DRENLODREN-333645 format. One record per residue (C-alpha): x, y, z. Coordinates in steps of 0.05 Angstrom, whole numbers, padded with zeros to 5 digits, always signed. Layout:
N
XYZ;...
***
This chain:
116
+00521+00321+00428;+00456+00280+00401;+00430+00272+00471;+00437+00349+00485;+00397+00364+00420;+00340+00315+00437;+00331+00349+00503;+00336+00418+00477;+00287+00402+00422;+00235+00376+00472;+00246+00434+00514;+00233+00481+00456;+00166+00444+00447;+00147+00441+00518;+00161+00518+00521;+00105+00536+00471;+00048+00562+00510;-00008+00514+00516;+00024+00458+00481;+00027+00386+00501;+00087+00345+00496;+00093+00283+00455;+00138+00226+00458;+00199+00236+00419;+00240+00299+00406;+00178+00341+00380;+00216+00361+00310;+00164+00326+00272;+00081+00313+00274;+00066+00258+00320;+00014+00204+00292;-00048+00195+00342;-00116+00164+00332;-00175+00211+00312;-00198+00194+00391;-00131+00220+00418;-00129+00276+00372;-00198+00303+00399;-00179+00296+00467;-00119+00338+00458;-00161+00389+00419;-00212+00385+00476;-00165+00394+00532;-00146+00463+00509;-00216+00489+00535;-00182+00487+00605;-00116+00510+00588;-00096+00581+00628;-00046+00592+00577;-00090+00604+00514;-00146+00565+00477;-00128+00585+00412;-00050+00574+00424;-00062+00510+00452;-00106+00488+00395;-00056+00512+00343;+00005+00476+00376;-00038+00412+00376;-00050+00422+00302;+00024+00432+00288;+00048+00378+00330;-00001+00319+00313;-00030+00286+00256;-00090+00237+00254;-00065+00161+00240;-00049+00104+00281;-00066+00104+00357;-00001+00119+00397;-00004+00068+00451;+00053+00108+00490;+00012+00176+00492;-00005+00185+00562;-00077+00194+00569;-00116+00194+00632;-00188+00204+00660;-00207+00234+00730;-00273+00261+00747;-00301+00246+00678;-00245+00291+00648;-00194+00260+00594;-00132+00291+00585;-00070+00270+00543;+00007+00285+00538;+00040+00327+00584;-00002+00385+00609;+00029+00457+00611;+00003+00477+00677;-00003+00551+00703;+00026+00578+00770;-00039+00569+00808;-00048+00497+00776;+00016+00477+00804;+00000+00503+00869;-00067+00468+00867;-00032+00405+00856;+00019+00414+00915;-00042+00427+00961;-00082+00364+00935;-00022+00324+00940;-00017+00345+01016;-00091+00325+01024;-00070+00252+00997;-00097+00261+00929;-00044+00222+00881;-00009+00270+00838;-00042+00246+00771;-00112+00254+00789;-00093+00324+00822;-00059+00344+00761;-00120+00330+00715;-00170+00361+00772;-00130+00419+00778;-00120+00431+00707;-00193+00427+00687;-00226+00448+00750;-00191+00503+00779;
***
């Protein structure tokens, strides 16, 4: 039952438009470094799901403190993103196409999120 509740909690957080998922169950604010927080806020400029909603979700979900070494941050084509990206249908399609062209998933995910 606890496992079900944890999964359900994470799914609720991931369903928030423009949100980026953090480690854990998403029920309390997640501590990240100032640099990680700045990256999470900055990546909202690429969100097809609403920049204001994305920024509000980041502010609700994260607080500045110790760096989170488990937060998945990556940089491709000079663009840095952190966490699980909430992708639009066209961005997911872009990723599939890019992978078929031989581009690794992580790179395609960042480039399609930011450049498409």
